[in-house]
C-alpha positions, -999 to +999 in steps of 0.1 A: -406+054-603-407+092-614-443+103-621-450+136-641-484+153-639-505+182-648-496+184-685-504+169-719-480+146-729-466+143-766-443+117-776-406+129-786-376+109-792-349+109-767-309+106-778-309+072-782-340+068-801-365+059-771-399+076-771-404+104-739-430+123-727-422+159-732-444+188-718-458+213-743-440+240-728-407+219-734-412+208-768-395+241-782-358+244-783-341+241-749-319+267-755-340+294-764-374+285-747-377+309-715-401+281-703-372+257-702-348+283-683-379+288-657-383+249-653-345+247-646-351+270-615-358+255-581-395+249-575-414+235-546-397+204-527-418+182-501-415+147-490-449+132-483-465+098-471-487+082-496-518+064-487-499+030-495-475+041-468-446+047-492-425+081-490-424+104-521-405+134-527-425+159-545-410+187-569-435+210-583-428+240-608-453+265-621-446+274-659-451+309-675-480+289-696-499+287-664-493+249-663-475+230-633-447+204-639-446+179-610-419+152-603-428+125-576-397+103-565-401+071-543-375+078-515-389+055-490-358+038-482-338+070-480-365+081-457-359+047-434-324+051-436-323+087-426-350+079-397-326+049-386-296+073-385-316+100-365-329+073-341-290+059-336-276+097-332-303+101-305-294+069-285-257+077-289-264+114-278-285+101-251-259+076-239-232+103-239-255+128-220-260+100-194-224+099-184-212+115-151-179+125-173-180+151-197-172+140-233-155+164-255-137+172-284-113+201-295-099+213-326-060+212-322-055+236-350-076+264-334-079+251-300-113+254-296-144+232-281-161+216-312-185+193-290-191+188-251-219+165-236-245+174-212-223+165-180-201+195-191-224+221-178-223+207-140-185+207-142-179+241-160-210+258-144-223+269-180-241+251-206-224+229-231-237+250-259-222+280-246-187+265-240-188+253-277-167+272-299-146+289-271-109+279-266-102+252-243-075+268-225-094+298-217-111+275-188-079+261-175-057+279-149-029+295-169-002+276-145-015+245-160-014+254-196+020+243-204+014+210-188-017+203-210+006+210-240+030+190-232+006+161-228-009+166-262+023+171-277+036+135-264+004+120-283-001+091-262+009+083-224+002+046-228+005+018-254-030+023-264-024+058-274-045+072-246-032+101-226-039+110-188-032+145-174-048+163-143-051+202-140-074+227-127-102+245-144-121+278-134-158+273-135-180+301-144-187+314-111-148+315-103-142+286-084-116+261-091-120+224-097-095+194-100-100+173-131-086+147-150-087+141-186-082+110-208-080+117-244-066+105-276-055+122-308-074+119-340-077+133-376-114+139-388-117+155-425-080+163-423-082+183-391-062+172-360-085+166-330-083+151-297-116+135-281-119+121-245-136+123-214-129+148-184-140+141-149-139+160-117-115+146-090-117+178-067-128+151-038-105+126-048-076+149-047-086+163-015-089+128+002-054+118-014-040+150+000-053+143+034-043+109+032-007+120+024-009+143+054-018+118+078+005+092+064+032+118+069+021+127+104+020+089+115+054+085+100+067+111+119+051+094+149+069+062+141+104+078+132+104+099+166+089+070+187+127+058+193+111+023+190+123-002+161+089-006+137+085-029+110+057-042+089+054-073+070+026-090+050+014-124+064+041-141+044+068-121+062+076-099+031+089-067+045+066-036+037+080-009+060+109-003+083+118+029+101+150+047+107+154+030+142+153-001+128+178+006+100+203+020+126+199-010+150+204-036+124+228-016+102+209-022+073+191+002+048+152+003+040+160-006+004+179-040+017+149-049+036+115-039+015+103-065-009+124-091+005+112-119+028+123-114+065+146-148+066+166-135+037+175-102+055+205-096+076+182-092+106+170-114+136+137-099+142+110-125+131+088-149+151+095-186+154+083-207+125+058-227+149+042-193+160+040-180+126+022-213+111-002-213+140-013-175+132-016-185+095-038-216+104-058-204+136-070-171+146-044-150+158-042-147+196-022-124+220+007-106+205+043-126+209+070-112+229+105-123+225+141-112+230+169-108+203+205-102+208+233-091+188+266-075+189+271-040+172+303-028+153+318-016+186+316-051+201+287-042+225+262-067+232+229-053+223+194-067+236+161-060+220+127-069+233+104-074+204+065-077+202+048-089+172+013-084+166-005-101+139-031-078+121-061-099+108-091-087+084-129-092+096-127-132+089-099-136+111-073-141+084-039-126+091-029-099+064-002-080+083+024-083+111+037-055+133+069-058+148+076-034+174+112-037+189+125-017+221+163-015+227+168-025+262+205-023+261+211+004+282+184-007+305+197-041+312+231-024+316+219-002+344+203-031+360+231-052+358+252-023+374+226-017+400+225-054+410+264-055+410+262-026+434+238-042+457+258-073+458+288-053+471+267-036+495+258-070+507+294-083+511+300-063+542+269-077+556+279-113+546+315-109+559+306-120+594+281-150+584+309-160+557+337-159+586+315-182+609+308-206+582+344-210+571+355-209+609+336-240+614+353-262+590+385-248+602+379-256+636+369-291+624+402-296+604+422-285+633+405-310+655+410-338+632+446-327+627+452-327+663+436-361+671+455-376+640+488-363+653+483-378+687+476-410+674+511-410+654+526-398+686+512-421+707+521-450+683+557-438+680+562-436+719+546-470+725+560-486+695+525-498+688+512-500+653+494-469+639+456-473+636+453-467+597+417-466+597+415-443+623+440-418+605+420-423+570+387-414+588+406-380+601+420-374+570+383-376+548+369-355+578+394-329+569+389-332+531+352-326+536+356-298+555+381-284+530+356-290+504+330-273+524+349-242+530+361-241+494+324-242+483+314-214+504+342-192+491+334-202+458+295-190+461+307-160+479+330-151+449+304-159+423+279-139+442+302-109+445+314-109+409+280-115+395+287-146+377+258-161+358+247-174+326+231-151+300+204-176+294+187-202+312+203-233+315+196-269+333+213-268+368+215-290+396+189-281+422+208-300+452+239-280+447+220-247+445+202-254+475+233-264+494+250-232+483+221-213+495+221-229+528+258-224+534+256-188+527+227-183+549+231-209+576+246-187+604+219-158+596+191-186+600+204-200+632+210-165+647+173-156+641+162-191+653+153-208+619+160-244+613+165-261+578+156-296+576 
């Protein structure tokens, strides 16, 4: 409770009739006493700690009469609350100053900085104290002023009211730094403010620019390679296709990207068995396969595809790269060369074929002659015709006709280049017989014997 000391107390009555202690200098009329007027003026104020550990506020005033009036008020709880608040403020300030990002506040009405954490010194190249009170835009390059004004005017770029903007600042030494600011608009004591953090993203921006440059360079290489390139994830969802892929299959990148490969109008993916093996086992060598399609002009196109799984360090497939080469022109050129080579060989084989065909004709002529003699002899003598002999001669003629037809058919197929596009089952005996018929004369001429 308040304690009054250093005066001779006298008992008086207060407005409610209760007794009060009144100093002698104040026992006169308060409205006319110069002592009372002097007492109302400010005296010496101090806060001291008593021997009991309590905090007391001392107020002392010397009076003209030579006496001193003192007032002691127990302010222990106020002192403790003040110290706790000071500790909390110091902890908060230490926490803010320990952040690598600079914390700031700006008065929107005046555009000046009202608070900056210690990290701002490294970012701006000048102490935080020197920056407080200066216009925020003075430290931003002029070409980015409007960008900041637009961001503040929007009031919030996200659902939580937090806005994010990137701009360039000029440090005290004149160098430029790319920064990213996140802030929120607030109102403090009726004043519009923005509070947030600003961080240096110069290195990140440099790396992003380099990545974009490298990506553009790789994209240019992929686009100019002349090959079809497609990238999918492990589930065969298309991530990227190049221009050659679009032109070959007649589809757009927008149609492909984001869709599962089997849902598109292309036939580029691997077989289901191979794909599942990649997902279960460690991927082995790249798979190669051929795909065919007919373009809008009715021309058959041939595509050689190489599918390469891309695995992480654990051997799990993350992506699959498809590289396709349009082999249509090469296949057509090979077919043309093969056809021309066959034609050049026709002349060389003419003698062989003529000899091979002449043999069946001679046998046919001999069989016909003997059969005719048998019929003539039977007619001249009036005897019965040997039917079995005639049947045997006719069978002989039929065999030779079949042999000659087979030789001519094989030659015609060779000249025309008739062959199936895809592998198919065939009779090996017939194939060997055809090869022997075509090469029999040459082999005999060169003293080779086929057994």
